C-alpha positions as CSV (number, residue, x, y, z in Angstrom):
1,M,4.7,19.8,-4.9
2,T,5.9,17.2,-2.4
3,I,6.8,13.7,-3.4
4,A,7.2,11.3,-0.5
5,G,8.5,7.7,-1.0
6,S,10.9,5.1,0.0
7,A,14.7,5.3,-0.4
8,G,14.4,3.0,-3.4
9,F,11.9,5.3,-5.1
10,M,14.1,8.3,-4.4
11,R,17.1,6.5,-6.1
12,M,14.9,5.7,-9.1
13,L,13.7,9.3,-9.3
14,A,17.3,10.5,-9.1
15,S,18.3,8.2,-12.0
16,L,15.4,9.5,-14.1
17,R,16.3,13.1,-13.4
18,E,19.9,12.2,-14.4
19,L,18.8,10.6,-17.6
20,H,16.2,13.2,-18.6
21,G,18.0,16.3,-17.2
22,H,16.0,19.5,-17.0
23,W,12.8,17.9,-18.4
24,L,12.1,16.6,-14.9
25,D,13.0,19.7,-13.0
26,A,10.3,21.8,-11.4
27,A,10.4,25.1,-13.4
28,T,7.3,26.9,-12.0
29,Y,6.9,25.4,-8.5
30,T,8.9,24.2,-5.5
31,L,9.6,20.5,-5.5
32,T,10.2,18.9,-2.1
33,L,11.3,15.3,-1.8
34,V,10.6,13.4,1.5
35,T,12.1,10.0,2.0
36,L,9.9,7.7,4.1
37,G,10.8,4.4,5.6
38,G,13.6,2.6,7.2
39,N,13.0,-0.9,5.8
40,D,15.7,-3.4,6.6
41,G,14.4,-5.6,3.8
42,A,12.8,-8.1,6.2
43,G,9.3,-6.5,6.0
44,E,9.0,-6.7,9.7
45,G,9.6,-4.5,12.7
46,A,11.5,-1.3,11.8
47,D,8.8,1.4,11.8
48,G,9.0,3.8,9.0
49,S,8.6,7.5,9.3
50,S,5.7,9.9,9.0
51,V,5.1,13.4,7.5
52,S,2.2,15.8,8.0
53,F,0.4,17.7,5.2
54,G,-1.9,20.2,7.0
55,T,-5.1,18.3,7.7
56,W,-3.7,14.8,7.1
57,S,-0.6,12.8,7.6
58,V,1.0,9.7,6.2
59,R,3.0,7.1,8.0
60,A,5.2,4.5,6.2
61,F,5.6,0.9,7.2
62,P,8.1,-1.6,5.7
63,V,6.6,-4.6,4.0
64,K,7.9,-7.9,2.7
65,H,8.5,-7.6,-1.0
66,I,11.8,-5.9,-2.0
67,E,14.1,-3.9,0.3
68,S,12.5,-0.5,-0.3
69,S,8.9,-1.6,-0.3
70,L,6.5,0.3,2.0
71,S,2.8,0.5,2.9
72,Y,1.2,3.7,4.0
73,R,-1.3,4.7,6.7
74,I,-3.0,8.0,5.8
75,T,-4.9,9.7,8.6
76,D,-7.0,12.9,8.4
77,D,-7.7,15.4,11.1
78,R,-11.1,13.7,11.8
79,G,-9.3,10.4,12.5
80,K,-10.4,8.7,9.3
81,V,-7.8,6.2,8.0
82,L,-6.9,4.9,4.6
83,A,-4.4,2.0,4.8
84,F,-2.7,1.2,1.5
85,S,-0.2,-1.4,0.5
86,G,1.3,-2.1,-2.9
87,D,3.2,-5.3,-3.5
88,S,3.8,-7.3,-0.3
89,D,3.8,-10.8,1.1
90,V,2.2,-11.7,4.4
91,C,4.0,-9.8,7.3
92,D,3.0,-8.5,10.7
93,S,3.7,-4.9,9.6
94,L,0.7,-5.0,7.2
95,V,-1.5,-5.8,10.2
96,E,0.0,-3.0,12.2
97,M,-0.3,-0.5,9.3
98,A,-4.0,-1.4,8.8
99,R,-5.1,-1.7,12.4
100,G,-8.6,-0.2,12.8
101,A,-8.5,1.5,9.3
102,D,-11.7,2.6,7.8
103,V,-10.6,1.4,4.4
104,L,-7.8,-1.0,3.5
105,L,-6.7,-0.9,-0.2
106,I,-4.6,-4.0,-0.6
107,E,-3.2,-6.1,-3.4
108,A,-4.2,-9.6,-4.2
109,S,-2.3,-10.4,-7.3
110,S,-3.2,-14.0,-7.8
111,P,-6.1,-16.3,-6.8
112,D,-5.8,-18.7,-3.9
113,G,-3.8,-21.7,-5.0
114,Q,-1.7,-19.7,-7.4
115,K,0.4,-17.6,-5.0
116,A,3.2,-15.5,-6.4
117,E,6.1,-14.9,-4.0
118,G,6.1,-11.3,-2.7
119,H,2.4,-10.9,-3.3
120,L,-0.9,-11.7,-1.5
121,T,-3.8,-14.0,-2.4
122,P,-7.4,-12.9,-1.6
123,S,-7.5,-15.2,1.5
124,E,-4.2,-13.8,2.8
125,A,-5.4,-10.2,2.3
126,G,-8.7,-11.1,4.1
127,E,-6.7,-12.6,7.0
128,I,-4.7,-9.4,7.3
129,A,-7.9,-7.3,7.2
130,R,-9.6,-9.5,9.8
131,R,-6.6,-9.4,12.2
132,A,-6.4,-5.6,11.8
133,G,-10.1,-5.0,12.3
134,V,-10.6,-2.9,9.2
135,G,-14.0,-1.5,8.2
136,R,-13.8,-2.1,4.4
137,V,-11.4,-3.9,2.0
138,V,-10.7,-2.9,-1.6
139,L,-8.7,-5.5,-3.4
140,T,-6.5,-4.3,-6.3
141,H,-3.4,-5.2,-8.5
142,F,-4.9,-8.3,-10.3
143,Y,-2.8,-10.5,-12.5
144,P,-4.6,-12.0,-15.6
145,A,-5.4,-15.3,-13.7
146,C,-7.7,-13.2,-11.4
147,D,-10.1,-12.6,-14.3
148,Q,-11.3,-16.2,-14.1
149,A,-11.5,-16.3,-10.3
150,D,-14.0,-15.3,-7.7
151,M,-11.7,-12.9,-5.9
152,L,-14.3,-11.6,-3.4
153,G,-15.5,-15.2,-2.7
154,Q,-11.9,-16.2,-1.8
155,L,-11.5,-13.0,0.4
156,R,-14.7,-14.0,2.2
157,R,-13.0,-17.2,3.4
158,T,-11.1,-15.1,5.9
159,Y,-12.9,-11.7,6.1
160,S,-16.6,-11.1,6.5
161,G,-16.7,-7.3,6.4
162,E,-17.5,-5.0,3.5
163,A,-15.4,-5.6,0.4
164,V,-15.1,-4.6,-3.2
165,L,-12.8,-5.1,-6.2
166,A,-10.9,-2.0,-7.3
167,E,-11.7,-0.7,-10.8
168,D,-10.0,1.9,-13.0
169,G,-11.3,5.4,-12.1
170,M,-12.9,4.2,-8.9
171,R,-13.5,6.8,-6.2
172,L,-13.8,6.0,-2.5
173,T,-15.3,8.0,0.3
174,I,-13.9,7.4,3.7
């Protein structure tokens, strides 16, 4: 098994392994840890790193949330691209990461007008998708206030392509 993540994730994993000891050790398989990123905390510029896994690769991009936050561009050997970002505020590296992606899975934690620092609203996510020229947007990571909002309608203020709201257990074909 290979676990790839930011330096912050690797520090958290090391702390968990220290706390729980052998319970987190790989007993029947080889565990490989790969640190991705290079985020200077600004969420801009400094390109992360990439790693290949046979028929696909993942490239990390720093984003504006906390120092170790990353977004990921996953590309398969056919050239299909899934762009994924967890928590992030608006930053140019999100556009770069998502450029030309077939699918952009992106957070929109709060409705327009209720912005939470370090997170996106649907209109902001739509603007990133529009600037990046993505084929399809999947919004995710909804705070409770989103239950009462037309999240897709707000996304449509800035993005006119295909879009859906993520749901538990959802499967996507790229």
